[in-house]
Every structure is written in C-alpha cells, then in structure tokens.
N, C-alpha and C positions, 0 to 999 in steps of 0.2 A: 185399672191402675190404682193401687191402694193410696189413700190420702190420710191426712190428720194423724191421730195417735197410732194407727196401724202402720203407717209409713215409718214413723219414728221407731216403732218396735222392730220392724224388719231391718232397718238400717243398723240398729243396735245389735241385732242378732248376727248380721253379716260381719260387723266389726269384731264381734267377739270370736267368731269362727276364724277370721283372719289372724287374730292375735294368737289363738290357741295353736294354730298350725304353723306359726312362725313365718308366715308369708307376708306380713304387713310391717315393713320397716318404715313406719310413718307416724305422724302425730295426728291424733284424733281430736277434733275440735268441735264443740257445741257452740253455736253462735246465734244470737238474736237475728230474726229475719230481716231487720233493717240494714244489716251488714252485708247483704247478699252481693252487692256490686263492689263495695269498698274492700271488704275482706277478701273477696275473690281475687282482686287485683294485687293486694298485699301478699297473699299466699303464693300467687304465681311468681311474683318478684323473688320471694324467698326461695322457692323451689329452683328457680334459675340460678340463684347465687350459691345455694348449698347442696342442691341435688337431693334434698329430702322431701318426700311427698307429704303434703298437708291435706288430710281428709276433712272436709268441712261439712257439717250437718247444720242446716239452717231451720229454725222453727221458733215457736213461742218460748220465751224464757221460762214461763211457768211449767211447760211440759218438761223441759230439760231439768228444772229444779226438782221435779218428781222422779225423773229417771235416774239421776245420779245416785241417790240413796239406794236405789234398787240394783245397783251394780253396773249401770251403763258404762262402757269402756272409754269415756272421754277423759282426756288429760288436761284440757284447758276449756274453760267455760267463759264465754263473753256474753254477759247478760245485758238486756236493755233496762233492767231495773236492779239497782245495786242491792236492794233488800233481799233478793234471792241469794246473792253471794253471802250476805251476812248470815242468813238462815243456815246455809250449808256449812259455813265456817263454824257456827256454833255447834253443829252436829259432828265436828271433827272430820268432815269429808274433804276439806280443802287444806292446802298448806298454810294459808293465812287468809286475811280479808282482801287480798289482792290490791289492784290499782284501779282508780277511776280513769277510763281511757277516752271518754267522749260524753258530750251532752247532746241528746237527740232533739230534733224539732218536728213538730206536727204540721202537716200541710193539707189543704183542701185540693183534691185531685179531681179534675173534670175531663171528660172526653172532648176532643176538638169539635167545635161546632155546637157545644152544649148551650141550651137556652138559659142555663143557670149562670148568673154573674159570678166571676171568680173574685171573691171578696174574702179576705182572711178573717174578718170579723163576722162572717157567716150571714150577713144581711141578704146576700143573694139566695142562700138556701131558704131563709125564711120567706122571701118573696116568692120563690118557686113553689114552696109548699102551699102557700096561700092561693097561688094561681093554679094549683093542680098539676104542675109540671114535674114535681118530685114524687116519684112513686117508691123508689128504693135508694137508700144510702148505705154504702159499705163501710164498715169499721172492723178492726180486729176484735175478737171476743174479749170483753173486759175481765172475764173470769180468770184468764191466765196470760193475757198479752198486755204488756205495759202500754203499748200504743192504743189499745182498746180503752184502757182506763183514762188515758189522756184525752181520747176522742170524747168519751162520756163527759169528762169535766168541761171540755170546750162547748159541747152541746148544751150542757146545763147552764153555763155562763151566758150562752146566747138565748136561753129560754126555749130550746128546741128538743131537749131530751124527751120530755113527756109527749109533745105533739108528734114526735117521730116514732113512737112505739107502734110496732106492727109494720113499720116501713124500713127497719134496719136489717141489713144483711151482714151476718157475722162471719168473718174469716177466721180460720184456725190460728192464723198469725197475720202480721201486718202485710206481708208479701201477698198472701192470698186475698186480703181485702183490696189491695191495689189491683189485682187481677179482676176481681169482681167489679171494681169501679169502672173499668175500661172494657169489659167484655160484653156489656149489654145486660148483665144481671142487675145492674144498678145504674143510676144516673150520675154517680160520682162517689167519692169516698173521702174519709179523713185517714190519712196514711202518713208514713215516714217521709220527711223531706228528702232523705238520702235515696229513697226509691223513686220518688216523683221526679227528681232531677236527673235520673239516669238516662242515657241516650235511648235505651230501649223503650222507656215510657214517655220521655219528653217529646219524641217525634209524633206521638198521637194523642197528646193531652196538653192541658194547661194546668198549672199548679201555683198556689200562693201560700205563703206561710201564715199559720195561725199565730197570733201574739203569744210569746213565750209565757207570759203571766196568766194565760187563760187555762192553764193546766199545771199540775205539779211538775217540777223539773224531771226530765227523762235522764237521770244520772246513770250512765252506763258503766258498769264495773266488770273487770275480768279477774280471774284467779286460776291458778293451777290446782288441779285436784290432787288428792293424796296418792293417786297412782301415776302421776306425771313422771316421765323419764327425763333424761338429760336433753334430748332434742326438743322436747316440749318446753323446757326451761329456756333454751336458746331462742325458740320462736316467740315465747312470751317476752323475752328481753328485746327481741327485734321489733315487736309491736310498739315498744316505747321509744324507739329511735325516731329522729326527725323525718326520715324518709317515709316511714309508715304513717306517722302522724300527719304528714302533708297529704297523703292519699285520703285519710279520713276527712280532713278539712275540705279537700277538693270535692268530696262527695256530699258535703253539706252538714257535717257534724261540727259543733263547737268543741274546742279543745280545752280540757281542764287547765287552768292557770292563765288562759288568754284573757 
C-alpha cells in the first residue's frame, strides 16, 4: 500500500483522470490531517443535504502547499497553518486569502495502561525518559506538518527536544503520528486534540491538552483555489455556517471570534 508523498501523487492522478473524463461531479478538497473526523462528518452532512459528492484528501498542509502549484486538482484547501494559504495567495493560485476557520490544539496521546503520566506540561514524559520507560515518541514531521512544529516547540519549552533526539518517530502528518503513538511503534505522541478525542482513538488511549501558549498558535485557514467551481464555493460557504462550525467545536477546535 503506497504511503506518504506517493499516496498523495496517486490520489492527485486519479482525481485528474476523473475530471478529464467528466465522470467526477464532485468537489475536490485538500485538508489538513487533523480534520479527518470533523471534516468527514461535515462533508457527509453536506452530501445528504445537497447530493453533491465531496472528495476529501487528508495529509500534511506542507505537502498540499507544494502540490497545488504543480497543478493538483483541488478546489478548496483547508490548511492547519495559515501561512501556507498566504504563500499560495501571493502566487495567484487562490481566489483570495480565504478565511480563518479554526484554532487547533496540541495534545499528549498515550496508550491505555501506559506507565507514562498523562501530564500536559510533559513532566510525565521527562520522568519516563529519565527512568528508561520512554523509548520512542511520535510527532508529525516538523519539516512540513504544522502540528510537528507545534510539538517541537512544546518539547523545547519542556527541555526535552534535545534529550529526545534519536527517540522521535516522525509521521508524514499528524494522523500518522497518532497511529504510531498507539500502534506500539512508540510509547505515545504529541498530536492534534481533534484526533485524540475522536471515539476511534479515545477508546484505547488517554489524552491531555498541552498548554496553548507552549507553541505558536495553530491558526487554520481555508481558501478556494483558482480552479474552484460553483459547487466548491457553496461548500466553502457551508463550512462557515453555524452547523458546520458546531461540528468543528465538538471535535475539539477553538473557533475564531469565540
């Protein structure tokens, strides 16, 4: 099964073929991995109401920001870091600078029964490292994943970034980091709160929020691309409605203006 950048490329190729053959009456959306559960629910609601298919591609915001200039057929981009939206807008690849749709939160995720104390200020991690109980910690790759950069900032704040060198397991995106944290590949991870609190993960883990001021704000912005059609515009508008915002809030996101 292809993963990482190759999976993104294959998905992009499939979407392009569908568009060229006229068999895809749908909206193609690139979305940050922390939206996996929240946006999936919102899109399902929209599809039931309007009968329009929403094709969701989840991954690291940095990967999508590189693919869109190369012609990836996305009509809407929901980034976990608003700077990627600003960069693409400056290149003339988006309709405008979009809208801030959410503020993400970072969490410490641990498997149930873990000997590591679930402590948002990461004292439990420090103690486990000193006791030889922490061999691997999963985070998203800071090179292209906003949650990876947030995790690095939190570990630096706790004085753990350097001591953990050689013990960090990098996921291509924050969803993969969450998988690593619970799969036995690591003893835990720093991941998106929106993933950690999902029923799929919550039933086999414990999670605590990392203080919001321990890392730069995860300001998440969305924008329509230059190729966006009328249905993409309607879905973009729908994402700003109270019903969609309520889903984001229920999944652990802070809402702009609240």
